[in-house]
C-alpha positions, 0 to 999 in steps of 0.5 A: 223302427225294430231297433226303436220298439228293442229299445222302448221295450228295455227302457219301459221294462227298466222303468217298470222295475225302478218303481217296483224297487221304489215302491217296495223302499216306500213300503218297508220303510213304511213298515218301520214307520209304523213300528216307530210311531212314525218316528221316522217321519218326525225325524226325517221329515222335512222341517221348515225354516232350518236350514239342518233339515234341508237334506231331509228333502230327499228322505221325505217323500219316502215317509209317511205318517199312516195307513192311509197316507201312504195308500193314497199316494202309491198307485199315482205315484207307481202309474205316473213315475212309470211313464216319466220314466219309460222314455230314458232313465237317465232324464228321470232321473234328472226330472226327479231331481228338479222335483224334489228340489223344486217342492222340498224349497217351497215347503221348506220356505213358505210352510208354517213355522216348525211344521213336518212335511212328509209324503210322495204326494209332491213327487205324483203332482211333479211326475203329472206335470212332467209327464204332460208337459213332456208330451206336448214340447217333444211333439212325440206321438206316443207322449202326447196320447200319454200325456192327453189321457194322464191329464184327463184321469188327474185332472181332479187332484189339481185340486191339491195344489190349493190351499183347501184341505187341512193337514195337507201339505198344499205347497209340496204339491204346487212345488212338485208339480212347478218342478215337472213342468220345468224338468219338461222344459229343461230336458226336451227333445231339441231338433237335429238341427238344434244338436250342433251348435259349440258347448257354449249353446248348452241348456242345463238341462242336456249339460246333465245329460252328457254328464250321465253319458259320461257315467254310463247311467 
């Protein structure tokens, strides 16, 4: 029991430092972006239907279009990112990748032509879906309590996945949420009896986790 608490403490500390680091990067980029009249957002945001801009799905979450934009995203990103990461960084990194790709692809495919999308709100919705569904699937008491609390506190923002607010990328929100739910399913804990099958039975999520283990992450 003591070892489990020690591991949880270590993982929580790592999650806290990770989210503080991400916030530091986002706010540093915001200052440079503001000084450049938000040219970074226009250049490195995700532009729809242009294949050459697809890599910008990985820079999009670090860019915003105003101070109010970044302020609205920062607090929920920090809280939900921490709750996504405190059970282990490997799953957090994989979940973040799934959310990035899911949200980015939905925006790139379905957003209005020549629209440039930027902001971390897709990650916020993704982490929300991941935390809530993980608590259900993993049958972990702590995760379940966290999931219920998050669902109650942040339930009102789910309106953001509908096209009701002009100028807001509801597709990014919806794509992020879908990615978070998918990551919770892919990365869910398996019962001990199911961890013994031959490698051919491994899921994509478990295979990626094993690769991260091999890399020492």
